[in-house]
C-alpha positions in Angstrom: 25.5 0.6 29.2 23.1 -0.1 26.3 22.7 1.6 22.9 19.9 1.6 20.4 20.8 1.1 16.8 18.7 2.9 14.2 16.8 0.4 12.0 16.8 1.3 8.3 13.6 0.9 6.3 12.9 -2.6 5.2 12.7 -1.4 1.6 16.1 0.3 1.8 16.8 4.0 1.0 13.8 6.2 0.3 14.0 8.6 -2.6 11.4 11.4 -2.4 10.5 13.6 -5.4 8.1 16.5 -5.5 6.4 18.8 -8.0 3.9 21.3 -6.6 1.5 19.5 -4.4 2.6 16.1 -5.7 4.8 13.8 -3.7 6.2 10.4 -4.6 8.6 8.0 -2.8 10.6 5.3 -4.6 12.6 2.7 -2.7 16.0 1.2 -3.1 14.7 -2.3 -3.0 13.1 -3.1 -6.3 12.9 0.5 -7.5 9.5 0.3 -6.0 6.9 3.1 -6.1 6.0 3.1 -2.4 3.9 6.3 -2.3 2.3 8.8 -4.6 -0.1 11.5 -3.4 -1.5 14.9 -4.4 -2.5 17.5 -1.8 -2.0 14.7 0.8 -4.6 12.5 -0.9 -3.3 9.1 -2.0 -3.3 8.3 -5.7 -1.8 4.8 -5.3 -2.4 2.5 -2.4 1.2 1.9 -1.4 2.8 0.7 1.8 4.4 2.1 5.0 8.1 2.9 5.5 8.2 0.1 8.1 6.9 -2.5 5.6 8.2 -4.4 2.6 6.0 -4.3 -0.4 2.9 -6.5 0.1 1.0 -8.0 -2.8 3.4 -6.6 -5.4 2.6 -3.0 -4.5 4.4 -0.6 -6.8 7.0 -3.2 -7.9 8.9 -3.5 -11.1 8.3 -6.9 -12.7 11.2 -8.1 -14.9 12.5 -10.0 -16.8 9.0 -11.3 -16.9 5.7 -10.0 -15.4 3.1 -12.1 -13.7 3.2 -16.0 -13.6 5.6 -18.5 -15.1 4.4 -22.1 -15.2 6.6 -24.1 -12.7 9.3 -21.5 -13.2 10.6 -23.5 -16.2 11.3 -22.4 -19.8 13.7 -22.7 -22.7 14.8 -19.9 -25.0 16.9 -21.0 -27.9 19.7 -23.2 -26.5 19.3 -22.1 -22.8 17.0 -23.4 -20.1 15.8 -21.4 -17.1 14.5 -22.7 -13.7 13.3 -19.9 -11.4 12.3 -20.4 -7.8 8.6 -21.1 -7.2 7.7 -18.0 -5.1 3.9 -18.8 -5.6 4.3 -22.4 -4.3 0.6 -23.1 -3.8 0.1 -22.7 -7.5 3.5 -24.1 -8.6 4.4 -20.8 -10.3 7.3 -18.4 -10.3 5.8 -14.9 -10.3 6.8 -11.3 -11.2 10.4 -11.8 -12.3 13.7 -11.5 -10.4 14.4 -7.8 -9.6 11.7 -6.7 -7.2 13.7 -7.7 -4.1 17.1 -6.6 -5.4 18.9 -3.3 -4.4 18.9 -0.8 -7.2 21.5 2.0 -7.5 20.8 5.7 -7.9 21.7 6.9 -11.4 20.4 10.4 -11.0 18.3 12.4 -8.6 16.7 15.9 -8.7 13.8 17.5 -6.9 11.2 16.1 -9.3 12.9 13.0 -10.8 14.9 9.9 -9.8 16.4 7.2 -11.9 17.5 3.8 -10.5 19.5 1.1 -12.2 19.9 -2.7 -11.7 22.3 -5.2 -13.2 20.7 -8.6 -13.3 23.5 -11.1 -13.5 23.1 -14.6 -15.0 21.5 -17.2 -12.7 19.5 -20.4 -12.9 16.2 -18.4 -13.3 17.6 -16.2 -16.1 21.0 -17.2 -17.6 21.6 -13.8 -19.3 22.9 -10.5 -18.1 20.4 -7.6 -18.3 21.0 -3.9 -17.5 17.8 -2.1 -16.3 17.0 1.5 -15.7 13.7 2.9 -14.3 13.0 6.6 -14.1 10.2 8.3 -12.2 9.3 11.9 -13.0 6.7 14.3 -11.6 5.5 17.3 -13.7 2.3 19.1 -14.5 0.9 16.0 -16.2 1.3 13.8 -13.1 3.7 10.9 -12.7 5.6 9.4 -15.7 7.5 6.2 -15.4 10.0 5.1 -18.1 12.2 2.0 -18.4 15.2 1.0 -20.5 16.4 -2.6 -20.7 19.6 -3.6 -22.4 20.9 -7.1 -23.2 24.4 -7.1 -21.9 25.0 -10.8 -22.9 26.8 -12.0 -26.0 23.8 -14.1 -27.1 20.1 -13.1 -27.7 18.0 -12.8 -24.5 14.2 -13.0 -23.9 12.6 -10.1 -22.1 9.3 -8.9 -20.7 8.5 -6.2 -18.1 5.5 -5.0 -16.1 4.6 -2.6 -13.3 2.2 -3.1 -10.4 0.6 0.1 -9.1 -2.7 -0.1 -7.1 -4.8 2.9 -8.0 -7.1 4.4 -5.3 -9.9 7.0 -5.2 -10.2 6.9 -1.5 -13.0 4.4 -1.0 -13.9 0.7 -1.5 -13.7 -0.3 -5.1 -17.3 -1.7 -5.1 -18.5 1.9 -5.5 -15.8 2.9 -8.0 -16.3 3.3 -11.8 -13.7 1.4 -13.9 -12.8 1.8 -17.5 -10.4 -0.5 -19.3 -9.8 0.3 -23.1 -9.6 -3.3 -24.3 -11.5 -5.5 -26.7 -10.2 -8.8 -25.5 -9.2 -10.5 -22.3 -7.2 -13.6 -21.4 -8.9 -16.8 -20.4 -7.1 -18.2 -17.3 -6.9 -21.7 -15.8 -7.1 -22.4 -12.1 -3.4 -21.6 -11.7 -3.7 -18.1 -13.2 -2.1 -19.1 -16.5 -3.6 -18.1 -19.8 -5.1 -20.8 -22.0 -6.6 -18.5 -24.7 -8.4 -15.2 -25.1 -11.9 -14.0 -25.9 -13.8 -10.8 -26.7 -15.0 -8.9 -23.6 -18.2 -7.7 -25.2 -21.2 -9.0 -23.3 -19.2 -10.3 -20.4 -18.8 -9.1 -16.8 -15.2 -8.2 -17.8 -16.3 -5.6 -20.3 -15.2 -2.2 -19.1 -14.7 -0.6 -22.5 -17.2 2.0 -21.3 -17.0 3.3 -17.7 -19.2 1.3 -15.4 -19.4 0.4 -11.7 -17.2 -2.4 -10.4 -19.8 -3.6 -8.0 -19.1 -7.2 -6.9 -17.1 -8.2 -10.0 -13.8 -9.9 -9.1 -11.0 -9.4 -11.5 -7.5 -10.9 -11.9 -7.8 -10.5 -15.6 -5.3 -9.8 -18.4 -6.6 -7.4 -21.1 -5.3 -7.0 -24.6 -6.2 -5.6 -28.0 -6.0 -2.2 -26.3 -7.8 0.8 -27.7 -5.4 3.7 -28.2 -5.8 7.4 -28.8 -4.3 9.2 -31.8 -1.1 9.7 -29.6 -0.7 5.9 -29.4 -1.5 5.8 -25.7 -4.0 3.4 -24.0 -5.8 4.9 -21.0 -7.6 3.1 -18.2 -9.2 4.8 -15.2 -10.7 4.4 -11.8 -13.2 7.0 -10.6 -15.6 8.1 -7.9 -17.9 10.6 -9.8 -19.8 11.3 -6.6 -16.6 12.4 -5.0 -15.2 14.2 -8.1 -12.2 12.0 -8.2 -10.6 10.0 -11.1 -7.2 8.5 -11.5 -6.0 7.5 -15.0 -3.2 5.2 -16.0 -1.8 5.6 -19.5 0.7 3.3 -21.3 2.6 3.6 -24.6 2.7 1.1 -27.4 5.4 -1.0 -25.8 2.8 -2.2 -23.3 0.3 -4.5 -25.1 -1.4 -5.9 -22.0 -3.1 -4.5 -18.9 -3.5 -6.8 -15.9 -6.4 -5.7 -13.7 -6.7 -7.0 -10.2 -9.4 -6.1 -7.7 -7.4 -7.6 -4.8 -9.8 -10.3 -3.6 -7.1 -12.7 -2.7 -4.7 -10.4 -0.9 -3.5 -12.1 2.3 -4.1 -9.1 4.5 -7.9 -8.9 4.6 -8.0 -5.2 5.4 -6.3 -4.4 2.1 -8.7 -6.4 -0.1 -10.8 -4.5 -2.6 -9.7 -1.1 -1.4 -7.7 -0.3 -4.6 -7.5 -1.7 -8.2 -4.1 -2.8 -9.5 -3.8 -1.8 -13.2 -0.6 -3.3 -14.4 0.9 -2.3 -17.7 2.8 -5.3 -19.2 4.8 -5.8 -22.4 3.7 -9.5 -22.6 1.0 -11.7 -21.0 1.6 -14.2 -18.1 3.7 -17.2 -18.9 5.3 -15.5 -21.9 8.7 -17.1 -21.3 7.1 -20.5 -22.0 4.5 -19.5 -24.6 6.6 -17.0 -26.5 3.5 -14.8 -26.9 4.5 -11.1 -26.8 8.0 -12.0 -25.6 10.7 -9.6 -26.8 14.0 -11.0 -28.2 16.9 -8.7 -27.4 20.0 -9.2 -29.5 23.4 -8.7 -27.8 23.7 -5.0 -27.0 20.2 -4.2 -28.0 17.9 -2.2 -25.8 14.2 -1.5 -25.5 12.4 1.4 -23.9 8.8 2.3 -22.8 6.8 4.5 -20.6 3.6 4.7 -18.7 2.1 7.1 -16.2 -0.6 8.0 -13.7 -2.7 11.1 -13.9 -4.8 12.3 -10.9 -7.5 13.9 -13.1 -9.2 15.6 -10.3 -6.2 17.5 -9.0 -5.3 21.1 -9.9 -1.8 20.4 -11.2 -2.0 21.9 -14.6 -2.6 20.3 -18.0 -3.6 16.7 -17.6 -2.6 15.2 -21.0 0.7 13.4 -21.1 
């Protein structure tokens, strides 16, 4: 006699939230945004329930976003050595919580909050308490975070998020806008070695223009913000009447923009644009640039969101 055991999703429990025609799914593993759609049209290029997150899709990047040179750093009197999970470039990448199980703090029809306790370890010898909250309403999707230093000494901190925005077609035909006056100059290992004005370069998307053949894995800073303090980037297909915007509050001083040219799965290359809000640039734990110092018991908060501007979901200003 044989039996068949049900196999749980590789990304753990699936938390679905809805508001009107909007639907989002967040996973237990990494508090990852796996799916977001409106009227059955994808707003982010996520991944299937039978997969784990490829290429950082929808992941929370903490306690540092992006790359860390050789995984090594020192903060005050403590040293960290993180595993090199980008071994070909000798980098640690995207922090330590994206593959951890997160606990449900609260859940309703249109909102879910997940928490994670990051315990001291060689890659980060401090204790950090994290909460990430996803909410759907008439403005679209709002994501907020709260990070608290639960150690008895100061701790370094940075965070980012990794959504891939899609307008339902190859990005070569998309129109991109990134509200930034400067971009980071990267070395051949994806580490910043300086910054420069975007004006006059192929990385200048301060005004909306076609992506075409431009390849981006570019950090943008000196963000242009509205009177409300929000920076807004967007991907659009005007010929299809579709635009998806990402906004970020003042806690996010950088936007990483990635056109997906080096994604391992060739079929996923250049079919969406990752616009990643980050509190600090790559390698911040080593450079100290943009790095937050949390005193014992101190917490920091921030929020960002995605607006499907083409959808009939109500007022579209967060």
